[in-house]
PDB file of N, CA, C and O in Angstrom:
ATOM      1  N   UNK A   1     251.928  64.729 -59.266  1.00  0.00           N
ATOM      2  CA  UNK A   1     251.108  64.535 -60.685  1.00  0.00           C
ATOM      3  C   UNK A   1     249.676  65.167 -60.379  1.00  0.00           C
ATOM      4  O   UNK A   1     249.031  65.592 -61.338  1.00  0.00           O
ATOM      5  N   UNK A   2     249.234  65.236 -59.305  1.00  0.00           N
ATOM      6  CA  UNK A   2     247.972  65.962 -59.056  1.00  0.00           C
ATOM      7  C   UNK A   2     247.769  67.659 -59.485  1.00  0.00           C
ATOM      8  O   UNK A   2     246.693  68.190 -59.759  1.00  0.00           O
ATOM      9  N   UNK A   3     249.170  68.348 -59.455  1.00  0.00           N
ATOM     10  CA  UNK A   3     249.036  69.653 -59.669  1.00  0.00           C
ATOM     11  C   UNK A   3     249.178  69.896 -61.042  1.00  0.00           C
ATOM     12  O   UNK A   3     248.754  70.834 -61.717  1.00  0.00           O
ATOM     13  N   UNK A   4     249.925  68.782 -61.396  1.00  0.00           N
ATOM     14  CA  UNK A   4     249.780  68.830 -63.234  1.00  0.00           C
ATOM     15  C   UNK A   4     248.526  68.505 -64.000  1.00  0.00           C
ATOM     16  O   UNK A   4     248.132  69.053 -65.030  1.00  0.00           O
ATOM     17  N   UNK A   5     247.980  67.549 -63.346  1.00  0.00           N
ATOM     18  CA  UNK A   5     246.635  67.627 -64.153  1.00  0.00           C
ATOM     19  C   UNK A   5     245.439  68.467 -63.795  1.00  0.00           C
ATOM     20  O   UNK A   5     244.314  68.381 -64.287  1.00  0.00           O
ATOM     21  N   UNK A   6     245.885  69.349 -62.799  1.00  0.00           N
ATOM     22  CA  UNK A   6     244.655  70.125 -62.222  1.00  0.00           C
ATOM     23  C   UNK A   6     245.144  71.394 -63.808  1.00  0.00           C
ATOM     24  O   UNK A   6     244.428  71.720 -64.755  1.00  0.00           O
ATOM     25  N   UNK A   7     246.596  71.806 -63.495  1.00  0.00           N
ATOM     26  CA  UNK A   7     247.178  72.579 -64.559  1.00  0.00           C
ATOM     27  C   UNK A   7     246.729  72.450 -65.771  1.00  0.00           C
ATOM     28  O   UNK A   7     246.392  73.501 -66.316  1.00  0.00           O
ATOM     29  N   UNK A   8     246.585  71.175 -66.553  1.00  0.00           N
ATOM     30  CA  UNK A   8     246.413  70.893 -67.423  1.00  0.00           C
ATOM     31  C   UNK A   8     245.061  70.963 -67.960  1.00  0.00           C
ATOM     32  O   UNK A   8     244.820  71.402 -69.085  1.00  0.00           O
ATOM     33  N   UNK A   9     244.077  70.474 -67.053  1.00  0.00           N
ATOM     34  CA  UNK A   9     242.590  71.011 -66.814  1.00  0.00           C
ATOM     35  C   UNK A   9     242.500  72.265 -67.037  1.00  0.00           C
ATOM     36  O   UNK A   9     241.769  72.596 -67.971  1.00  0.00           O
ATOM     37  N   UNK A  10     243.087  73.150 -66.391  1.00  0.00           N
ATOM     38  CA  UNK A  10     242.440  74.455 -66.483  1.00  0.00           C
ATOM     39  C   UNK A  10     243.149  75.334 -67.480  1.00  0.00           C
ATOM     40  O   UNK A  10     242.986  76.553 -67.537  1.00  0.00           O
ATOM     41  N   UNK A  11     244.131  74.476 -68.445  1.00  0.00           N
ATOM     42  CA  UNK A  11     244.576  75.229 -69.576  1.00  0.00           C
ATOM     43  C   UNK A  11     243.637  74.667 -70.811  1.00  0.00           C
ATOM     44  O   UNK A  11     243.293  75.435 -71.709  1.00  0.00           O
ATOM     45  N   UNK A  12     243.238  73.257 -70.800  1.00  0.00           N
ATOM     46  CA  UNK A  12     243.012  72.602 -72.108  1.00  0.00           C
ATOM     47  C   UNK A  12     241.346  72.272 -71.664  1.00  0.00           C
ATOM     48  O   UNK A  12     240.639  72.300 -72.671  1.00  0.00           O
ATOM     49  N   UNK A  13     240.637  71.996 -70.507  1.00  0.00           N
ATOM     50  CA  UNK A  13     239.741  72.009 -70.379  1.00  0.00           C
ATOM     51  C   UNK A  13     238.976  70.500 -70.425  1.00  0.00           C
ATOM     52  O   UNK A  13     237.806  70.125 -70.356  1.00  0.00           O
ATOM     53  N   UNK A  14     240.367  69.810 -70.591  1.00  0.00           N
ATOM     54  CA  UNK A  14     239.887  68.157 -70.934  1.00  0.00           C
ATOM     55  C   UNK A  14     239.370  67.237 -69.420  1.00  0.00           C
ATOM     56  O   UNK A  14     239.923  67.110 -68.327  1.00  0.00           O
ATOM     57  N   UNK A  15     238.289  66.797 -69.877  1.00  0.00           N
ATOM     58  CA  UNK A  15     237.845  65.829 -68.663  1.00  0.00           C
ATOM     59  C   UNK A  15     238.395  64.989 -68.353  1.00  0.00           C
ATOM     60  O   UNK A  15     238.286  64.941 -67.128  1.00  0.00           O
ATOM     61  N   UNK A  16     239.268  63.826 -68.865  1.00  0.00           N
ATOM     62  CA  UNK A  16     240.067  63.122 -68.458  1.00  0.00           C
ATOM     63  C   UNK A  16     241.160  63.647 -67.589  1.00  0.00           C
ATOM     64  O   UNK A  16     241.711  62.903 -66.778  1.00  0.00           O
ATOM     65  N   UNK A  17     241.502  64.928 -67.727  1.00  0.00           N
ATOM     66  CA  UNK A  17     242.684  65.280 -66.607  1.00  0.00           C
ATOM     67  C   UNK A  17     242.084  65.624 -65.265  1.00  0.00           C
ATOM     68  O   UNK A  17     242.590  65.373 -64.171  1.00  0.00           O
ATOM     69  N   UNK A  18     240.792  66.310 -65.528  1.00  0.00           N
ATOM     70  CA  UNK A  18     239.725  66.847 -64.268  1.00  0.00           C
ATOM     71  C   UNK A  18     239.572  65.464 -63.412  1.00  0.00           C
ATOM     72  O   UNK A  18     239.699  65.475 -62.188  1.00  0.00           O
ATOM     73  N   UNK A  19     239.216  63.957 -64.340  1.00  0.00           N
ATOM     74  CA  UNK A  19     238.783  63.046 -63.408  1.00  0.00           C
ATOM     75  C   UNK A  19     239.907  62.657 -62.785  1.00  0.00           C
ATOM     76  O   UNK A  19     239.801  62.386 -61.589  1.00  0.00           O
ATOM     77  N   UNK A  20     241.163  62.544 -63.400  1.00  0.00           N
ATOM     78  CA  UNK A  20     242.826  62.270 -62.672  1.00  0.00           C
ATOM     79  C   UNK A  20     242.715  63.116 -61.607  1.00  0.00           C
ATOM     80  O   UNK A  20     242.526  62.636 -60.490  1.00  0.00           O
ATOM     81  N   UNK A  21     242.800  64.258 -61.760  1.00  0.00           N
ATOM     82  CA  UNK A  21     242.863  64.798 -60.488  1.00  0.00           C
ATOM     83  C   UNK A  21     242.114  64.707 -59.344  1.00  0.00           C
ATOM     84  O   UNK A  21     242.560  64.740 -58.197  1.00  0.00           O
ATOM     85  N   UNK A  22     240.540  64.548 -59.799  1.00  0.00           N
ATOM     86  CA  UNK A  22     239.773  64.301 -58.701  1.00  0.00           C
ATOM     87  C   UNK A  22     239.969  62.878 -58.042  1.00  0.00           C
ATOM     88  O   UNK A  22     239.609  62.644 -56.889  1.00  0.00           O
ATOM     89  N   UNK A  23     240.590  61.913 -58.894  1.00  0.00           N
ATOM     90  CA  UNK A  23     240.545  60.658 -58.602  1.00  0.00           C
ATOM     91  C   UNK A  23     242.292  60.760 -57.604  1.00  0.00           C
ATOM     92  O   UNK A  23     242.320  59.900 -56.724  1.00  0.00           O
ATOM     93  N   UNK A  24     243.431  61.525 -57.656  1.00  0.00           N
ATOM     94  CA  UNK A  24     244.467  61.735 -57.118  1.00  0.00           C
ATOM     95  C   UNK A  24     244.237  62.412 -55.813  1.00  0.00           C
ATOM     96  O   UNK A  24     245.116  62.199 -54.978  1.00  0.00           O
ATOM     97  N   UNK A  25     243.059  63.332 -55.379  1.00  0.00           N
ATOM     98  CA  UNK A  25     242.622  64.354 -54.671  1.00  0.00           C
ATOM     99  C   UNK A  25     242.034  63.240 -53.797  1.00  0.00           C
ATOM    100  O   UNK A  25     242.640  63.209 -52.726  1.00  0.00           O
ATOM    101  N   UNK A  26     240.918  62.169 -53.887  1.00  0.00           N
ATOM    102  CA  UNK A  26     240.598  61.402 -53.335  1.00  0.00           C
ATOM    103  C   UNK A  26     241.627  60.271 -52.602  1.00  0.00           C
ATOM    104  O   UNK A  26     241.625  60.159 -51.376  1.00  0.00           O
ATOM    105  N   UNK A  27     242.312  59.627 -53.270  1.00  0.00           N
ATOM    106  CA  UNK A  27     243.637  59.204 -52.675  1.00  0.00           C
ATOM    107  C   UNK A  27     244.768  59.710 -51.787  1.00  0.00           C
ATOM    108  O   UNK A  27     245.494  58.987 -51.104  1.00  0.00           O
ATOM    109  N   UNK A  28     244.832  61.050 -51.880  1.00  0.00           N
ATOM    110  CA  UNK A  28     245.439  61.787 -51.234  1.00  0.00           C
ATOM    111  C   UNK A  28     244.679  61.859 -49.548  1.00  0.00           C
ATOM    112  O   UNK A  28     245.229  61.738 -48.453  1.00  0.00           O
ATOM    113  N   UNK A  29     243.509  62.056 -49.823  1.00  0.00           N
ATOM    114  CA  UNK A  29     242.206  62.086 -48.497  1.00  0.00           C
ATOM    115  C   UNK A  29     242.150  60.668 -47.701  1.00  0.00           C
ATOM    116  O   UNK A  29     241.925  60.479 -46.505  1.00  0.00           O
ATOM    117  N   UNK A  30     242.435  59.691 -48.778  1.00  0.00           N
ATOM    118  CA  UNK A  30     241.994  58.377 -48.053  1.00  0.00           C
ATOM    119  C   UNK A  30     243.393  58.179 -47.222  1.00  0.00           C
ATOM    120  O   UNK A  30     243.297  57.860 -46.037  1.00  0.00           O
ATOM    121  N   UNK A  31     244.473  58.328 -47.706  1.00  0.00           N
ATOM    122  CA  UNK A  31     245.963  58.302 -47.328  1.00  0.00           C
ATOM    123  C   UNK A  31     245.892  59.073 -45.656  1.00  0.00           C
ATOM    124  O   UNK A  31     246.286  58.399 -44.704  1.00  0.00           O
ATOM    125  N   UNK A  32     245.563  59.970 -45.509  1.00  0.00           N
ATOM    126  CA  UNK A  32     245.745  60.771 -44.331  1.00  0.00           C
ATOM    127  C   UNK A  32     244.925  60.548 -43.623  1.00  0.00           C
ATOM    128  O   UNK A  32     245.031  61.169 -42.565  1.00  0.00           O
ATOM    129  N   UNK A  33     243.657  59.581 -43.738  1.00  0.00           N
ATOM    130  CA  UNK A  33     243.001  58.881 -42.865  1.00  0.00           C
ATOM    131  C   UNK A  33     243.544  57.703 -42.431  1.00  0.00           C
ATOM    132  O   UNK A  33     244.063  56.801 -43.088  1.00  0.00           O
ATOM    133  N   UNK A  34     243.263  57.875 -40.532  1.00  0.00           N
ATOM    134  CA  UNK A  34     243.785  56.817 -39.887  1.00  0.00           C
ATOM    135  C   UNK A  34     242.730  55.260 -40.080  1.00  0.00           C
ATOM    136  O   UNK A  34     241.511  55.294 -40.244  1.00  0.00           O
ATOM    137  N   UNK A  35     243.329  54.351 -40.029  1.00  0.00           N
ATOM    138  CA  UNK A  35     242.376  53.099 -39.637  1.00  0.00           C
ATOM    139  C   UNK A  35     241.380  53.300 -38.832  1.00  0.00           C
ATOM    140  O   UNK A  35     241.664  53.757 -37.725  1.00  0.00           O
ATOM    141  N   UNK A  36     240.078  53.046 -39.121  1.00  0.00           N
ATOM    142  CA  UNK A  36     238.971  53.367 -38.162  1.00  0.00           C
ATOM    143  C   UNK A  36     238.231  54.376 -38.310  1.00  0.00           C
ATOM    144  O   UNK A  36     237.192  54.377 -37.650  1.00  0.00           O
ATOM    145  N   UNK A  37     238.468  55.364 -39.066  1.00  0.00           N
ATOM    146  CA  UNK A  37     238.564  56.926 -38.779  1.00  0.00           C
ATOM    147  C   UNK A  37     237.006  56.657 -39.920  1.00  0.00           C
ATOM    148  O   UNK A  37     236.946  55.792 -40.794  1.00  0.00           O
ATOM    149  N   UNK A  38     235.999  57.562 -39.610  1.00  0.00           N
ATOM    150  CA  UNK A  38     235.286  57.753 -40.323  1.00  0.00           C
ATOM    151  C   UNK A  38     234.864  58.912 -41.255  1.00  0.00           C
ATOM    152  O   UNK A  38     233.742  59.178 -41.686  1.00  0.00           O
ATOM    153  N   UNK A  39     236.064  59.544 -41.462  1.00  0.00           N
ATOM    154  CA  UNK A  39     235.627  61.028 -42.286  1.00  0.00           C
ATOM    155  C   UNK A  39     234.790  61.993 -41.230  1.00  0.00           C
ATOM    156  O   UNK A  39     233.660  62.452 -41.393  1.00  0.00           O
ATOM    157  N   UNK A  40     235.576  62.143 -40.229  1.00  0.00           N
ATOM    158  CA  UNK A  40     234.916  62.973 -39.408  1.00  0.00           C
ATOM    159  C   UNK A  40     235.877  64.367 -39.559  1.00  0.00           C
ATOM    160  O   UNK A  40     236.859  64.167 -40.274  1.00  0.00           O
ATOM    161  N   UNK A  41     235.782  65.577 -39.077  1.00  0.00           N
ATOM    162  CA  UNK A  41     236.803  66.564 -38.972  1.00  0.00           C
ATOM    163  C   UNK A  41     236.449  67.974 -39.213  1.00  0.00           C
ATOM    164  O   UNK A  41     237.080  68.876 -38.661  1.00  0.00           O
ATOM    165  N   UNK A  42     235.493  68.196 -39.995  1.00  0.00           N
ATOM    166  CA  UNK A  42     234.599  69.420 -40.582  1.00  0.00           C
ATOM    167  C   UNK A  42     233.720  69.915 -39.409  1.00  0.00           C
ATOM    168  O   UNK A  42     232.714  69.282 -39.090  1.00  0.00           O
ATOM    169  N   UNK A  43     234.034  70.861 -38.871  1.00  0.00           N
ATOM    170  CA  UNK A  43     233.330  71.321 -37.523  1.00  0.00           C
ATOM    171  C   UNK A  43     231.845  72.234 -38.412  1.00  0.00           C
ATOM    172  O   UNK A  43     231.732  72.754 -39.522  1.00  0.00           O
ATOM    173  N   UNK A  44     231.090  72.090 -37.459  1.00  0.00           N
ATOM    174  CA  UNK A  44     229.562  72.711 -37.777  1.00  0.00           C
ATOM    175  C   UNK A  44     229.698  74.079 -36.930  1.00  0.00           C
ATOM    176  O   UNK A  44     230.578  74.390 -36.126  1.00  0.00           O
ATOM    177  N   UNK A  45     228.440  74.881 -37.398  1.00  0.00           N
ATOM    178  CA  UNK A  45     228.488  76.307 -36.445  1.00  0.00           C
ATOM    179  C   UNK A  45     228.581  75.833 -34.973  1.00  0.00           C
ATOM    180  O   UNK A  45     229.107  76.552 -34.124  1.00  0.00           O
ATOM    181  N   UNK A  46     228.187  74.901 -34.749  1.00  0.00           N
ATOM    182  CA  UNK A  46     228.403  74.635 -32.783  1.00  0.00           C
ATOM    183  C   UNK A  46     229.672  74.026 -32.464  1.00  0.00           C
ATOM    184  O   UNK A  46     230.048  73.637 -31.359  1.00  0.00           O
ATOM    185  N   UNK A  47     230.316  73.987 -33.618  1.00  0.00           N
ATOM    186  CA  UNK A  47     231.848  73.494 -33.247  1.00  0.00           C
ATOM    187  C   UNK A  47     232.103  71.748 -32.983  1.00  0.00           C
ATOM    188  O   UNK A  47     233.162  71.154 -32.775  1.00  0.00           O
ATOM    189  N   UNK A  48     230.933  71.308 -33.065  1.00  0.00           N
ATOM    190  CA  UNK A  48     230.789  69.795 -33.239  1.00  0.00           C
ATOM    191  C   UNK A  48     231.869  69.498 -34.292  1.00  0.00           C
ATOM    192  O   UNK A  48     232.550  70.352 -34.860  1.00  0.00           O
ATOM    193  N   UNK A  49     231.948  67.813 -34.523  1.00  0.00           N
ATOM    194  CA  UNK A  49     232.638  67.176 -35.816  1.00  0.00           C
ATOM    195  C   UNK A  49     231.572  66.737 -36.598  1.00  0.00           C
ATOM    196  O   UNK A  49     230.693  66.028 -36.107  1.00  0.00           O
ATOM    197  N   UNK A  50     231.558  67.084 -37.763  1.00  0.00           N
ATOM    198  CA  UNK A  50     230.087  66.250 -38.571  1.00  0.00           C
ATOM    199  C   UNK A  50     231.165  65.420 -39.738  1.00  0.00           C
ATOM    200  O   UNK A  50     232.384  65.450 -39.903  1.00  0.00           O
ATOM    201  N   UNK A  51     230.079  64.716 -40.400  1.00  0.00           N
ATOM    202  CA  UNK A  51     231.116  63.587 -41.340  1.00  0.00           C
ATOM    203  C   UNK A  51     231.099  64.725 -42.756  1.00  0.00           C
ATOM    204  O   UNK A  51     230.256  65.564 -43.075  1.00  0.00           O
ATOM    205  N   UNK A  52     232.415  64.333 -43.408  1.00  0.00           N
ATOM    206  CA  UNK A  52     232.543  64.787 -44.364  1.00  0.00           C
ATOM    207  C   UNK A  52     232.116  64.070 -45.640  1.00  0.00           C
ATOM    208  O   UNK A  52     232.273  64.612 -46.734  1.00  0.00           O
TER     209      UNK A  52
END
């Protein structure tokens, strides 16, 4: 569904399709996070984890 909403948005420019895509993306990110995890994982130039 996420891929469909992105494809539909790119073809039509429909804002609702973009908002659906972003909502689905947020759900996918939150599903991959474990309980208690605070959104860390992106490395800064020094190699330390920083909040996303």
